[in-house]
C-alpha positions in Angstrom: 19.1 9.2 -5.3 18.6 11.6 -2.5 16.0 12.8 0.0 14.6 16.3 0.7 12.3 17.1 3.6 10.2 20.3 3.4 10.4 21.5 7.0 10.0 25.3 6.9 6.6 25.6 8.6 5.6 26.1 12.1 2.3 24.2 12.0 0.2 26.6 14.0 -2.8 24.2 14.1 -0.7 22.0 16.5 -0.9 24.8 19.0 1.4 24.6 22.0 3.2 21.6 20.4 4.9 23.9 18.0 5.3 27.0 20.2 9.0 26.2 20.7 9.8 23.8 17.8 9.1 23.3 14.1 6.1 21.1 13.2 8.3 18.2 12.0 9.8 17.8 15.5 6.5 17.0 17.0 7.0 13.5 18.7 4.8 10.6 17.7 5.1 7.9 20.4 8.3 9.5 21.6 10.0 9.8 18.2 9.7 13.0 16.1 8.2 12.9 12.6 11.4 14.3 11.2 13.4 11.5 12.9 11.0 8.9 11.5 11.3 10.4 8.0 15.1 10.3 8.3 15.0 6.7 9.5 12.7 5.7 6.6 14.9 7.4 3.9 18.1 6.0 5.2 16.7 2.5 5.5 15.6 2.8 1.9 19.1 3.7 0.8 18.9 7.5 0.6 22.0 8.7 2.4 22.2 12.3 1.1 19.4 14.1 2.8 18.7 17.8 2.9 15.9 19.9 4.3 14.1 23.2 3.5 14.0 25.1 6.8 12.3 28.3 8.1 10.8 28.4 11.6 13.5 27.7 14.2 15.9 26.5 11.5 18.6 25.8 14.0 16.6 23.0 15.5 16.2 21.3 12.1 20.0 21.6 11.7 20.6 19.3 14.6 19.2 16.5 12.6 19.9 17.6 9.0 23.0 19.8 8.6 22.4 20.4 4.9 19.7 23.1 5.0 18.1 25.4 2.4 16.6 28.2 4.4 13.4 30.0 3.3 13.6 33.4 5.0 10.1 34.1 3.8 8.5 31.0 5.4 5.9 33.1 7.2 4.5 34.6 4.0 5.1 31.9 1.5 4.2 28.3 1.0 5.9 24.9 0.3 6.4 25.6 -3.4 8.7 28.6 -2.5 10.6 26.3 -0.1 10.9 23.7 -2.9 12.3 26.3 -5.4 14.8 27.4 -2.8 16.3 23.9 -2.9 17.0 24.1 -6.7 20.7 23.5 -6.3 20.0 20.2 -4.6 17.2 19.1 -6.9 19.2 19.9 -10.0 21.9 17.4 -8.8 20.1 14.1 -8.7 16.7 12.4 -8.5 15.1 13.3 -5.2 12.4 11.8 -3.0 10.6 14.9 -1.5 8.6 14.6 1.7 6.4 16.9 3.7 7.6 17.1 7.4 4.2 16.3 8.9 3.7 12.8 7.7 5.0 9.4 8.8 5.4 6.3 6.7 7.5 3.1 6.5 10.8 2.9 4.5 9.3 0.5 2.0 7.1 3.3 0.6 10.3 5.2 -0.1 11.7 2.2 -1.8 8.6 1.7 -4.0 8.6 5.4 -4.9 12.2 5.3 -5.9 11.5 2.5 -8.3 8.5 4.1 -9.9 8.7 5.3 -13.5 8.2 9.0 -14.3 9.9 12.4 -13.9 7.2 13.5 -11.5 5.6 10.8 -9.4 3.2 11.4 -6.5 2.4 8.8 -3.8 -1.2 8.5 -3.0 -3.5 6.5 -0.8 -6.5 4.9 -2.6 -7.9 3.8 0.8 -7.7 7.3 2.2 -11.2 7.4 3.6 -10.3 5.3 6.7 -7.7 7.9 7.9 -9.9 10.9 7.0 -12.8 9.3 9.0 -10.5 9.1 12.0 -9.4 12.7 11.6 -12.6 14.5 10.6 -16.3 14.3 11.4 -16.9 14.9 7.7 -14.0 13.8 5.6 -15.1 16.1 2.7 -14.4 19.1 4.9 -10.7 18.4 4.2 -10.4 15.9 1.3 -9.5 17.3 -2.1 -10.3 16.0 -5.5 -7.9 13.3 -6.9 -8.6 11.4 -10.1 -6.7 9.4 -12.7 -7.1 9.4 -16.5 -7.6 6.2 -18.5 -3.8 5.8 -18.8 -3.3 5.8 -15.1 -1.8 9.3 -14.9 -3.0 12.1 -12.6 -5.9 13.9 -14.1 -7.2 16.2 -11.3 -6.0 17.2 -7.9 -6.5 19.8 -5.2 -10.0 21.0 -5.9 -12.8 21.1 -3.4 -14.6 17.7 -3.5 -18.3 17.6 -3.0 -18.8 13.8 -3.1 -16.7 10.8 -2.0 -16.9 9.5 -5.6 -14.8 12.5 -6.8 -11.9 11.3 -4.6 -10.0 8.3 -6.0 -7.3 8.8 -3.4 -5.4 11.4 -1.4 -1.9 12.8 -2.2 0.1 11.9 0.9 2.8 14.7 0.7 5.5 12.4 -0.7 6.8 12.5 -4.3 9.7 11.8 -6.6 11.4 14.4 -8.9 14.0 13.6 -11.4 16.3 16.4 -12.5 14.1 16.7 -15.6 11.0 16.7 -13.4 12.3 19.6 -11.5 13.1 21.4 -14.7 9.5 21.1 -15.8 8.4 22.7 -12.5 11.0 25.5 -12.8 9.8 26.2 -16.4 6.2 26.3 -15.3 6.9 28.7 -12.4 9.1 31.0 -14.4 5.8 32.3 -15.9 4.6 33.5 -12.5 5.4 36.4 -10.3 7.0 35.9 -6.9 3.7 36.9 -5.3 1.9 34.2 -7.3 4.5 31.6 -6.4 4.3 32.4 -2.7 0.6 31.7 -2.7 1.0 28.2 -4.3 0.7 25.1 -2.2 1.9 21.8 -3.6 -1.5 20.5 -4.9 -2.0 23.9 -6.6 1.4 23.4 -8.3 0.5 19.9 -9.4 -2.8 21.2 -10.8 -1.0 24.0 -12.6 1.3 21.5 -14.2 -1.6 19.4 -15.3 -3.2 22.4 -17.0 0.0 22.9 -18.9 0.0 19.3 -20.2 2.7 17.9 -18.0 2.4 14.2 -17.3 2.3 13.4 -13.6 2.7 9.7 -12.7 1.2 8.2 -9.5 2.1 5.4 -7.1 -0.6 3.9 -5.0 0.4 2.8 -1.5 -1.1 0.1 0.6 0.9 0.7 3.8 0.0 2.6 7.0 0.9 6.3 6.9 -0.5 9.3 8.7 -0.7 13.1 8.3 -0.5 15.0 11.5 -1.9 18.6 11.2 -3.4 19.0 14.6 -3.2 17.8 18.2 -6.3 15.7 17.4 -4.6 14.1 14.5 -1.6 13.3 16.7 -3.9 11.6 19.3 -5.6 9.6 16.6 -2.4 8.5 15.0 -0.8 7.4 18.3 -4.0 5.5 19.3 -4.1 3.7 16.0 -0.5 2.8 16.1 -0.8 1.4 19.6 -4.0 -0.5 18.9 -2.8 -2.0 15.7 0.8 -2.5 16.8 2.1 -0.5 13.8 5.8 -0.8 13.2 7.3 1.8 10.8 10.3 -0.4 9.7 
């Protein structure tokens, strides 16, 4: 099993923090998100790790030599970066991570053991984090629901009530070689322009509409998404107050 970090974006909402470095290199209590992700993956036994790069790719290469560069990072989304890593994803089962999240290694270990060709990690206790980050959590939260069999049923739509949100996708998922083949087959029906517009939850929603089974793994551990300077301040304050250790 191997790891892949999607690190092509700049993260413009972080302002000056990303004026000279990619979003994933933003430090959280002195250690960048990318370094924390590498530590978690390696501690969980993933020793072959690659990254999708774009903005200031050379800075990512200092940490992860195996890069798949997305030259269109400014005009495309994460799905384009994912497809650009097809050679890597066709070789072995992969744990795929956004570059703007932090989490402990045990979450990687649990995800590695989860059944399914496509497995998304989600937080059923999402509301606490979203209340820290937003005055109104529904300004950002997306729909997320499971069917009676415990598979993903809906994701990525605008949520109008808290009850529509059974959890939030945390930007971490597992793909087997067969799982990536399902994604490739689905996207083969789209134009390059259409693919470039897709974010990850839109891709998952597309797969669901085509009858693809998407498994889920609920997490009970601390994790945090950092999309703005305010998120960063809230994350650091929470970690210090609660003495969070990402081991």
